[in-house]
PyMOL Python script that loads the backbone (N, CA, C, O; Angstrom):
from pymol import cmd

cmd.read_pdbstr("""\
ATOM      1  N   ASP A   1      -9.481   5.721 -12.593  1.00  0.00           N
ATOM      2  CA  ASP A   1     -10.026   6.511 -11.513  1.00  0.00           C
ATOM      3  C   ASP A   1      -9.242   6.237 -10.356  1.00  0.00           C
ATOM      4  O   ASP A   1      -8.850   5.095 -10.116  1.00  0.00           O
ATOM      5  N   ALA A   2      -8.946   7.365  -9.507  1.00  0.00           N
ATOM      6  CA  ALA A   2      -8.122   7.201  -8.391  1.00  0.00           C
ATOM      7  C   ALA A   2      -8.657   6.431  -7.340  1.00  0.00           C
ATOM      8  O   ALA A   2      -7.859   5.751  -6.696  1.00  0.00           O
ATOM      9  N   ASN A   3      -9.865   6.403  -7.036  1.00  0.00           N
ATOM     10  CA  ASN A   3     -10.612   5.489  -6.048  1.00  0.00           C
ATOM     11  C   ASN A   3     -10.495   4.093  -6.410  1.00  0.00           C
ATOM     12  O   ASN A   3     -10.276   3.319  -5.478  1.00  0.00           O
ATOM     13  N   MET A   4     -10.609   3.566  -7.702  1.00  0.00           N
ATOM     14  CA  MET A   4     -10.355   2.332  -8.070  1.00  0.00           C
ATOM     15  C   MET A   4      -8.927   1.761  -7.760  1.00  0.00           C
ATOM     16  O   MET A   4      -8.727   0.620  -7.343  1.00  0.00           O
ATOM     17  N   VAL A   5      -8.006   2.656  -8.004  1.00  0.00           N
ATOM     18  CA  VAL A   5      -6.594   2.422  -7.695  1.00  0.00           C
ATOM     19  C   VAL A   5      -6.452   2.199  -6.123  1.00  0.00           C
ATOM     20  O   VAL A   5      -5.855   1.224  -5.668  1.00  0.00           O
ATOM     21  N   LYS A   6      -6.923   2.973  -5.494  1.00  0.00           N
ATOM     22  CA  LYS A   6      -6.851   2.864  -3.887  1.00  0.00           C
ATOM     23  C   LYS A   6      -7.608   1.627  -3.398  1.00  0.00           C
ATOM     24  O   LYS A   6      -7.290   1.033  -2.367  1.00  0.00           O
ATOM     25  N   SER A   7      -8.474   1.320  -4.071  1.00  0.00           N
ATOM     26  CA  SER A   7      -9.304   0.016  -3.691  1.00  0.00           C
ATOM     27  C   SER A   7      -8.641  -1.295  -4.175  1.00  0.00           C
ATOM     28  O   SER A   7      -9.014  -2.350  -3.661  1.00  0.00           O
ATOM     29  N   SER A   8      -7.736  -1.300  -5.074  1.00  0.00           N
ATOM     30  CA  SER A   8      -7.189  -2.359  -5.803  1.00  0.00           C
ATOM     31  C   SER A   8      -6.332  -3.189  -4.748  1.00  0.00           C
ATOM     32  O   SER A   8      -5.546  -2.661  -3.962  1.00  0.00           O
ATOM     33  N   ILE A   9      -6.581  -4.553  -4.829  1.00  0.00           N
ATOM     34  CA  ILE A   9      -5.695  -5.393  -4.111  1.00  0.00           C
ATOM     35  C   ILE A   9      -4.208  -5.585  -4.434  1.00  0.00           C
ATOM     36  O   ILE A   9      -3.334  -6.039  -3.696  1.00  0.00           O
ATOM     37  N   GLY A  10      -4.104  -5.115  -5.768  1.00  0.00           N
ATOM     38  CA  GLY A  10      -2.799  -4.994  -6.444  1.00  0.00           C
ATOM     39  C   GLY A  10      -1.826  -4.062  -5.864  1.00  0.00           C
ATOM     40  O   GLY A  10      -0.653  -4.101  -6.237  1.00  0.00           O
ATOM     41  N   LEU A  11      -2.251  -3.177  -4.927  1.00  0.00           N
ATOM     42  CA  LEU A  11      -1.579  -2.160  -4.292  1.00  0.00           C
ATOM     43  C   LEU A  11      -0.490  -2.823  -3.436  1.00  0.00           C
ATOM     44  O   LEU A  11       0.537  -2.225  -3.116  1.00  0.00           O
ATOM     45  N   VAL A  12      -0.775  -4.149  -3.065  1.00  0.00           N
ATOM     46  CA  VAL A  12       0.118  -4.802  -1.955  1.00  0.00           C
ATOM     47  C   VAL A  12       1.501  -5.000  -2.737  1.00  0.00           C
ATOM     48  O   VAL A  12       2.565  -5.008  -2.118  1.00  0.00           O
ATOM     49  N   THR A  13       1.439  -5.157  -4.105  1.00  0.00           N
ATOM     50  CA  THR A  13       2.719  -5.234  -4.822  1.00  0.00           C
ATOM     51  C   THR A  13       3.643  -4.102  -4.502  1.00  0.00           C
ATOM     52  O   THR A  13       4.817  -4.280  -4.175  1.00  0.00           O
ATOM     53  N   ALA A  14       3.027  -2.843  -4.616  1.00  0.00           N
ATOM     54  CA  ALA A  14       3.806  -1.673  -4.417  1.00  0.00           C
ATOM     55  C   ALA A  14       4.168  -1.506  -2.814  1.00  0.00           C
ATOM     56  O   ALA A  14       5.134  -0.817  -2.484  1.00  0.00           O
ATOM     57  N   LEU A  15       3.482  -2.058  -2.005  1.00  0.00           N
ATOM     58  CA  LEU A  15       3.644  -1.827  -0.577  1.00  0.00           C
ATOM     59  C   LEU A  15       4.757  -2.825  -0.107  1.00  0.00           C
ATOM     60  O   LEU A  15       5.514  -2.493   0.805  1.00  0.00           O
ATOM     61  N   ASN A  16       4.848  -3.885  -0.639  1.00  0.00           N
ATOM     62  CA  ASN A  16       5.663  -5.013  -0.317  1.00  0.00           C
ATOM     63  C   ASN A  16       7.153  -4.576   0.074  1.00  0.00           C
ATOM     64  O   ASN A  16       7.653  -4.926   1.143  1.00  0.00           O
ATOM     65  N   PRO A  17       7.847  -3.766  -0.888  1.00  0.00           N
ATOM     66  CA  PRO A  17       9.230  -3.324  -0.566  1.00  0.00           C
ATOM     67  C   PRO A  17       9.337  -2.506   0.729  1.00  0.00           C
ATOM     68  O   PRO A  17      10.370  -2.525   1.398  1.00  0.00           O
ATOM     69  N   VAL A  18       8.295  -1.811   1.066  1.00  0.00           N
ATOM     70  CA  VAL A  18       8.306  -0.906   2.182  1.00  0.00           C
ATOM     71  C   VAL A  18       7.788  -1.596   3.445  1.00  0.00           C
ATOM     72  O   VAL A  18       8.449  -1.481   4.478  1.00  0.00           O
ATOM     73  N   LEU A  19       6.676  -2.292   3.441  1.00  0.00           N
ATOM     74  CA  LEU A  19       6.063  -2.880   4.574  1.00  0.00           C
ATOM     75  C   LEU A  19       6.503  -4.310   4.828  1.00  0.00           C
ATOM     76  O   LEU A  19       6.351  -4.846   5.925  1.00  0.00           O
ATOM     77  N   GLY A  20       7.030  -4.887   3.824  1.00  0.00           N
ATOM     78  CA  GLY A  20       7.487  -6.262   3.993  1.00  0.00           C
ATOM     79  C   GLY A  20       6.396  -7.181   3.531  1.00  0.00           C
ATOM     80  O   GLY A  20       5.263  -6.758   3.301  1.00  0.00           O
ATOM     81  N   TYR A  21       6.789  -8.632   3.373  1.00  0.00           N
ATOM     82  CA  TYR A  21       5.866  -9.492   2.845  1.00  0.00           C
ATOM     83  C   TYR A  21       4.791  -9.708   3.918  1.00  0.00           C
ATOM     84  O   TYR A  21       3.609  -9.630   3.584  1.00  0.00           O
ATOM     85  N   GLU A  22       5.137  -9.978   5.210  1.00  0.00           N
ATOM     86  CA  GLU A  22       4.155 -10.343   6.057  1.00  0.00           C
ATOM     87  C   GLU A  22       2.960  -9.350   6.187  1.00  0.00           C
ATOM     88  O   GLU A  22       1.793  -9.709   6.031  1.00  0.00           O
ATOM     89  N   LYS A  23       3.356  -8.011   6.500  1.00  0.00           N
ATOM     90  CA  LYS A  23       2.371  -7.027   6.495  1.00  0.00           C
ATOM     91  C   LYS A  23       1.610  -6.760   5.187  1.00  0.00           C
ATOM     92  O   LYS A  23       0.454  -6.336   5.205  1.00  0.00           O
ATOM     93  N   SER A  24       2.224  -6.995   4.147  1.00  0.00           N
ATOM     94  CA  SER A  24       1.554  -6.827   2.827  1.00  0.00           C
ATOM     95  C   SER A  24       0.456  -7.870   2.719  1.00  0.00           C
ATOM     96  O   SER A  24      -0.711  -7.564   2.478  1.00  0.00           O
ATOM     97  N   ALA A  25       0.926  -9.262   2.927  1.00  0.00           N
ATOM     98  CA  ALA A  25       0.053 -10.334   2.839  1.00  0.00           C
ATOM     99  C   ALA A  25      -1.215 -10.199   3.812  1.00  0.00           C
ATOM    100  O   ALA A  25      -2.351 -10.544   3.488  1.00  0.00           O
ATOM    101  N   ALA A  26      -0.868  -9.666   5.010  1.00  0.00           N
ATOM    102  CA  ALA A  26      -1.936  -9.517   6.007  1.00  0.00           C
ATOM    103  C   ALA A  26      -3.003  -8.557   5.546  1.00  0.00           C
ATOM    104  O   ALA A  26      -4.199  -8.831   5.649  1.00  0.00           O
ATOM    105  N   ILE A  27      -2.557  -7.438   5.042  1.00  0.00           N
ATOM    106  CA  ILE A  27      -3.412  -6.435   4.393  1.00  0.00           C
ATOM    107  C   ILE A  27      -4.146  -6.868   3.273  1.00  0.00           C
ATOM    108  O   ILE A  27      -5.318  -6.505   3.164  1.00  0.00           O
ATOM    109  N   ALA A  28      -3.619  -7.602   2.411  1.00  0.00           N
ATOM    110  CA  ALA A  28      -4.283  -8.308   1.239  1.00  0.00           C
ATOM    111  C   ALA A  28      -5.346  -9.219   1.801  1.00  0.00           C
ATOM    112  O   ALA A  28      -6.491  -9.085   1.369  1.00  0.00           O
ATOM    113  N   LYS A  29      -5.104 -10.090   2.677  1.00  0.00           N
ATOM    114  CA  LYS A  29      -6.192 -10.953   3.229  1.00  0.00           C
ATOM    115  C   LYS A  29      -7.213 -10.266   3.810  1.00  0.00           C
ATOM    116  O   LYS A  29      -8.378 -10.646   3.686  1.00  0.00           O
ATOM    117  N   GLU A  30      -6.848  -9.096   4.557  1.00  0.00           N
ATOM    118  CA  GLU A  30      -8.042  -8.464   5.378  1.00  0.00           C
ATOM    119  C   GLU A  30      -8.842  -7.621   4.231  1.00  0.00           C
ATOM    120  O   GLU A  30     -10.069  -7.545   4.297  1.00  0.00           O
ATOM    121  N   ALA A  31      -8.188  -7.054   3.283  1.00  0.00           N
ATOM    122  CA  ALA A  31      -8.915  -6.315   2.151  1.00  0.00           C
ATOM    123  C   ALA A  31      -9.854  -7.273   1.522  1.00  0.00           C
ATOM    124  O   ALA A  31     -11.014  -6.919   1.314  1.00  0.00           O
ATOM    125  N   LEU A  32      -9.432  -8.489   1.194  1.00  0.00           N
ATOM    126  CA  LEU A  32     -10.236  -9.590   0.398  1.00  0.00           C
ATOM    127  C   LEU A  32     -11.440  -9.960   1.423  1.00  0.00           C
ATOM    128  O   LEU A  32     -12.613 -10.000   1.052  1.00  0.00           O
ATOM    129  N   LYS A  33     -11.090 -10.184   2.542  1.00  0.00           N
ATOM    130  CA  LYS A  33     -12.105 -10.830   3.574  1.00  0.00           C
ATOM    131  C   LYS A  33     -13.264  -9.656   3.894  1.00  0.00           C
ATOM    132  O   LYS A  33     -14.439  -9.996   4.034  1.00  0.00           O
ATOM    133  N   THR A  34     -12.877  -8.336   3.994  1.00  0.00           N
ATOM    134  CA  THR A  34     -13.780  -7.434   4.405  1.00  0.00           C
ATOM    135  C   THR A  34     -14.467  -6.525   3.329  1.00  0.00           C
ATOM    136  O   THR A  34     -15.502  -5.874   3.474  1.00  0.00           O
ATOM    137  N   GLY A  35     -13.605  -6.625   2.129  1.00  0.00           N
ATOM    138  CA  GLY A  35     -14.048  -5.596   0.931  1.00  0.00           C
ATOM    139  C   GLY A  35     -13.527  -4.260   1.331  1.00  0.00           C
ATOM    140  O   GLY A  35     -14.008  -3.330   0.683  1.00  0.00           O
ATOM    141  N   ARG A  36     -12.715  -3.966   2.186  1.00  0.00           N
ATOM    142  CA  ARG A  36     -12.280  -2.637   2.452  1.00  0.00           C
ATOM    143  C   ARG A  36     -11.126  -2.359   1.580  1.00  0.00           C
ATOM    144  O   ARG A  36     -10.437  -3.319   1.235  1.00  0.00           O
ATOM    145  N   PRO A  37     -10.818  -1.151   1.168  1.00  0.00           N
ATOM    146  CA  PRO A  37      -9.662  -0.750   0.370  1.00  0.00           C
ATOM    147  C   PRO A  37      -8.310  -0.949   1.129  1.00  0.00           C
ATOM    148  O   PRO A  37      -8.223  -0.659   2.322  1.00  0.00           O
ATOM    149  N   VAL A  38      -7.272  -1.443   0.426  1.00  0.00           N
ATOM    150  CA  VAL A  38      -5.995  -1.576   1.024  1.00  0.00           C
ATOM    151  C   VAL A  38      -5.457  -0.296   1.449  1.00  0.00           C
ATOM    152  O   VAL A  38      -4.795  -0.213   2.484  1.00  0.00           O
ATOM    153  N   TYR A  39      -5.717   0.769   0.665  1.00  0.00           N
ATOM    154  CA  TYR A  39      -5.240   2.136   1.091  1.00  0.00           C
ATOM    155  C   TYR A  39      -5.716   2.506   2.559  1.00  0.00           C
ATOM    156  O   TYR A  39      -4.922   2.906   3.411  1.00  0.00           O
ATOM    157  N   ASP A  40      -7.130   2.334   2.796  1.00  0.00           N
ATOM    158  CA  ASP A  40      -7.568   2.640   4.082  1.00  0.00           C
ATOM    159  C   ASP A  40      -7.042   1.781   5.217  1.00  0.00           C
ATOM    160  O   ASP A  40      -6.749   2.293   6.298  1.00  0.00           O
ATOM    161  N   LEU A  41      -6.926   0.554   4.998  1.00  0.00           N
ATOM    162  CA  LEU A  41      -6.443  -0.267   5.972  1.00  0.00           C
ATOM    163  C   LEU A  41      -4.969  -0.007   6.414  1.00  0.00           C
ATOM    164  O   LEU A  41      -4.596  -0.048   7.586  1.00  0.00           O
ATOM    165  N   VAL A  42      -4.201   0.256   5.372  1.00  0.00           N
ATOM    166  CA  VAL A  42      -2.746   0.650   5.852  1.00  0.00           C
ATOM    167  C   VAL A  42      -2.768   1.905   6.629  1.00  0.00           C
ATOM    168  O   VAL A  42      -1.984   2.033   7.569  1.00  0.00           O
ATOM    169  N   LEU A  43      -3.585   2.827   6.323  1.00  0.00           N
ATOM    170  CA  LEU A  43      -3.671   4.191   7.092  1.00  0.00           C
ATOM    171  C   LEU A  43      -4.170   3.940   8.535  1.00  0.00           C
ATOM    172  O   LEU A  43      -3.688   4.474   9.534  1.00  0.00           O
ATOM    173  N   GLU A  44      -5.171   3.084   8.518  1.00  0.00           N
ATOM    174  CA  GLU A  44      -5.924   2.804   9.848  1.00  0.00           C
ATOM    175  C   GLU A  44      -4.968   2.009  10.760  1.00  0.00           C
ATOM    176  O   GLU A  44      -5.072   2.159  11.978  1.00  0.00           O
ATOM    177  N   LYS A  45      -4.060   1.189  10.256  1.00  0.00           N
ATOM    178  CA  LYS A  45      -3.024   0.486  11.097  1.00  0.00           C
ATOM    179  C   LYS A  45      -1.818   1.363  11.456  1.00  0.00           C
ATOM    180  O   LYS A  45      -0.951   1.009  12.254  1.00  0.00           O
ATOM    181  N   GLY A  46      -1.829   2.482  10.834  1.00  0.00           N
ATOM    182  CA  GLY A  46      -0.607   3.428  11.069  1.00  0.00           C
ATOM    183  C   GLY A  46       0.646   2.926  10.600  1.00  0.00           C
ATOM    184  O   GLY A  46       1.706   3.330  11.078  1.00  0.00           O
ATOM    185  N   TRP A  47       0.579   1.938   9.552  1.00  0.00           N
ATOM    186  CA  TRP A  47       1.898   1.449   8.962  1.00  0.00           C
ATOM    187  C   TRP A  47       2.513   2.434   8.175  1.00  0.00           C
ATOM    188  O   TRP A  47       3.737   2.356   8.071  1.00  0.00           O
ATOM    189  N   LEU A  48       1.839   3.484   7.512  1.00  0.00           N
ATOM    190  CA  LEU A  48       2.449   4.610   6.795  1.00  0.00           C
ATOM    191  C   LEU A  48       1.482   5.725   6.862  1.00  0.00           C
ATOM    192  O   LEU A  48       0.259   5.591   6.841  1.00  0.00           O
ATOM    193  N   SER A  49       2.197   6.943   6.950  1.00  0.00           N
ATOM    194  CA  SER A  49       1.437   8.255   6.888  1.00  0.00           C
ATOM    195  C   SER A  49       0.761   8.281   5.554  1.00  0.00           C
ATOM    196  O   SER A  49       1.130   7.604   4.595  1.00  0.00           O
ATOM    197  N   LYS A  50      -0.347   9.183   5.557  1.00  0.00           N
ATOM    198  CA  LYS A  50      -1.080   9.509   4.271  1.00  0.00           C
ATOM    199  C   LYS A  50      -0.082  10.050   3.252  1.00  0.00           C
ATOM    200  O   LYS A  50      -0.135   9.686   2.077  1.00  0.00           O
ATOM    201  N   GLU A  51       0.796  10.887   3.682  1.00  0.00           N
ATOM    202  CA  GLU A  51       1.760  11.512   2.817  1.00  0.00           C
ATOM    203  C   GLU A  51       2.819  10.478   2.227  1.00  0.00           C
ATOM    204  O   GLU A  51       3.133  10.546   1.038  1.00  0.00           O
ATOM    205  N   ALA A  52       3.340   9.560   3.041  1.00  0.00           N
ATOM    206  CA  ALA A  52       4.187   8.514   2.670  1.00  0.00           C
ATOM    207  C   ALA A  52       3.470   7.513   1.682  1.00  0.00           C
ATOM    208  O   ALA A  52       4.037   7.014   0.709  1.00  0.00           O
ATOM    209  N   LEU A  53       2.179   7.279   2.036  1.00  0.00           N
ATOM    210  CA  LEU A  53       1.531   6.212   1.124  1.00  0.00           C
ATOM    211  C   LEU A  53       1.028   6.919  -0.150  1.00  0.00           C
ATOM    212  O   LEU A  53       0.855   6.253  -1.171  1.00  0.00           O
ATOM    213  N   ASP A  54       0.818   8.075  -0.130  1.00  0.00           N
ATOM    214  CA  ASP A  54       0.533   8.815  -1.435  1.00  0.00           C
ATOM    215  C   ASP A  54       1.733   8.970  -2.370  1.00  0.00           C
ATOM    216  O   ASP A  54       1.636   8.822  -3.588  1.00  0.00           O
ATOM    217  N   ALA A  55       2.862   9.274  -1.742  1.00  0.00           N
ATOM    218  CA  ALA A  55       3.942   9.255  -2.406  1.00  0.00           C
ATOM    219  C   ALA A  55       4.431   7.990  -3.021  1.00  0.00           C
ATOM    220  O   ALA A  55       4.940   7.974  -4.141  1.00  0.00           O
ATOM    221  N   LEU A  56       4.281   6.978  -2.316  1.00  0.00           N
ATOM    222  CA  LEU A  56       4.743   5.546  -2.690  1.00  0.00           C
ATOM    223  C   LEU A  56       3.686   5.136  -3.807  1.00  0.00           C
ATOM    224  O   LEU A  56       4.093   4.333  -4.646  1.00  0.00           O
ATOM    225  N   LEU A  57       2.510   5.546  -3.905  1.00  0.00           N
ATOM    226  CA  LEU A  57       1.545   5.081  -4.881  1.00  0.00           C
ATOM    227  C   LEU A  57       1.411   6.061  -6.181  1.00  0.00           C
ATOM    228  O   LEU A  57       0.616   5.857  -7.098  1.00  0.00           O
ATOM    229  N   ARG A  58       2.239   7.058  -6.113  1.00  0.00           N
ATOM    230  CA  ARG A  58       2.355   7.972  -7.357  1.00  0.00           C
ATOM    231  C   ARG A  58       2.754   7.101  -8.589  1.00  0.00           C
ATOM    232  O   ARG A  58       3.648   6.264  -8.466  1.00  0.00           O
ATOM    233  N   PRO A  59       2.175   7.264  -9.649  1.00  0.00           N
ATOM    234  CA  PRO A  59       2.514   6.375 -10.777  1.00  0.00           C
ATOM    235  C   PRO A  59       4.091   6.409 -11.031  1.00  0.00           C
ATOM    236  O   PRO A  59       4.783   5.395 -11.127  1.00  0.00           O
ATOM    237  N   GLU A  60       4.533   7.646 -11.120  1.00  0.00           N
ATOM    238  CA  GLU A  60       5.955   7.778 -11.518  1.00  0.00           C
ATOM    239  C   GLU A  60       6.853   7.098 -10.513  1.00  0.00           C
ATOM    240  O   GLU A  60       7.975   6.735 -10.866  1.00  0.00           O
ATOM    241  N   ASN A  61       6.421   6.903  -9.272  1.00  0.00           N
ATOM    242  CA  ASN A  61       7.278   6.174  -8.130  1.00  0.00           C
ATOM    243  C   ASN A  61       7.127   4.661  -8.362  1.00  0.00           C
ATOM    244  O   ASN A  61       8.021   3.856  -8.103  1.00  0.00           O
ATOM    245  N   MET A  62       5.971   4.352  -8.850  1.00  0.00           N
ATOM    246  CA  MET A  62       5.822   2.887  -9.115  1.00  0.00           C
ATOM    247  C   MET A  62       6.302   2.185 -10.377  1.00  0.00           C
ATOM    248  O   MET A  62       6.335   0.964 -10.531  1.00  0.00           O
ATOM    249  N   THR A  63       6.695   3.164 -11.317  1.00  0.00           N
ATOM    250  CA  THR A  63       7.182   2.660 -12.604  1.00  0.00           C
ATOM    251  C   THR A  63       8.654   2.904 -12.867  1.00  0.00           C
ATOM    252  O   THR A  63       9.087   2.723 -14.005  1.00  0.00           O
ATOM    253  N   ARG A  64       9.452   3.306 -11.885  1.00  0.00           N
ATOM    254  CA  ARG A  64      10.857   3.320 -12.093  1.00  0.00           C
ATOM    255  C   ARG A  64      11.413   2.853 -10.837  1.00  0.00           C
ATOM    256  O   ARG A  64      10.834   2.920  -9.753  1.00  0.00           O
ATOM    257  N   PRO A  65      12.690   2.327 -11.069  1.00  0.00           N
ATOM    258  CA  PRO A  65      13.517   1.794  -9.802  1.00  0.00           C
ATOM    259  C   PRO A  65      13.625   2.879  -8.710  1.00  0.00           C
ATOM    260  O   PRO A  65      13.659   4.047  -9.097  1.00  0.00           O
ATOM    261  N   ARG A  66      13.680   2.635  -7.456  1.00  0.00           N
ATOM    262  CA  ARG A  66      13.733   3.437  -6.425  1.00  0.00           C
ATOM    263  C   ARG A  66      13.982   2.770  -5.135  1.00  0.00           C
ATOM    264  O   ARG A  66      13.386   1.718  -4.906  1.00  0.00           O
ATOM    265  N   GLU A  67      14.789   3.258  -4.273  1.00  0.00           N
ATOM    266  CA  GLU A  67      14.894   2.638  -3.021  1.00  0.00           C
ATOM    267  C   GLU A  67      14.097   3.512  -1.958  1.00  0.00           C
ATOM    268  O   GLU A  67      14.268   4.727  -1.868  1.00  0.00           O
ATOM    269  N   TRP A  68      13.298   2.866  -1.241  1.00  0.00           N
ATOM    270  CA  TRP A  68      12.424   3.464  -0.111  1.00  0.00           C
ATOM    271  C   TRP A  68      13.062   3.269   1.254  1.00  0.00           C
ATOM    272  O   TRP A  68      13.619   2.213   1.552  1.00  0.00           O
ATOM    273  N   PRO A  69      12.975   4.244   2.027  1.00  0.00           N
ATOM    274  CA  PRO A  69      13.495   3.925   3.415  1.00  0.00           C
ATOM    275  C   PRO A  69      12.611   2.946   4.125  1.00  0.00           C
ATOM    276  O   PRO A  69      11.391   3.008   3.975  1.00  0.00           O
ATOM    277  N   ALA A  70      13.128   2.116   4.833  1.00  0.00           N
ATOM    278  CA  ALA A  70      12.398   1.116   5.677  1.00  0.00           C
ATOM    279  C   ALA A  70      11.459   1.853   6.443  1.00  0.00           C
ATOM    280  O   ALA A  70      11.813   2.949   6.877  1.00  0.00           O
ATOM    281  N   ASN A  71      10.198   1.382   6.704  1.00  0.00           N
ATOM    282  CA  ASN A  71       9.090   1.901   7.597  1.00  0.00           C
ATOM    283  C   ASN A  71       9.410   1.483   8.889  1.00  0.00           C
ATOM    284  O   ASN A  71       9.741   0.316   9.100  1.00  0.00           O
ATOM    285  N   LYS A  72       9.338   2.416   9.877  1.00  0.00           N
ATOM    286  CA  LYS A  72       9.741   2.153  11.278  1.00  0.00           C
ATOM    287  C   LYS A  72       8.508   2.233  12.057  1.00  0.00           C
ATOM    288  O   LYS A  72       8.536   2.055  13.275  1.00  0.00           O
TER     289      LYS A  72
END
""", "prot")
cmd.dss("prot")
cmd.show_as("cartoon", "prot")
cmd.util.cbc("prot")
cmd.orient("prot")
């Protein structure tokens, strides 16, 4: 289910190469503390656009090697 995936704390693994360890760890801690989805927290903080986050989290993009441009 797509909502379960968006709520999973495991998403930080996919975000780490783009956001970096510090931001990914901060999101994980906040999600665990508040019970809020990682997906929503990333969008609220403005660290990625919805389009970029959705592209990053597509199964085909998470299961094959790929270089992602650094988030600015």
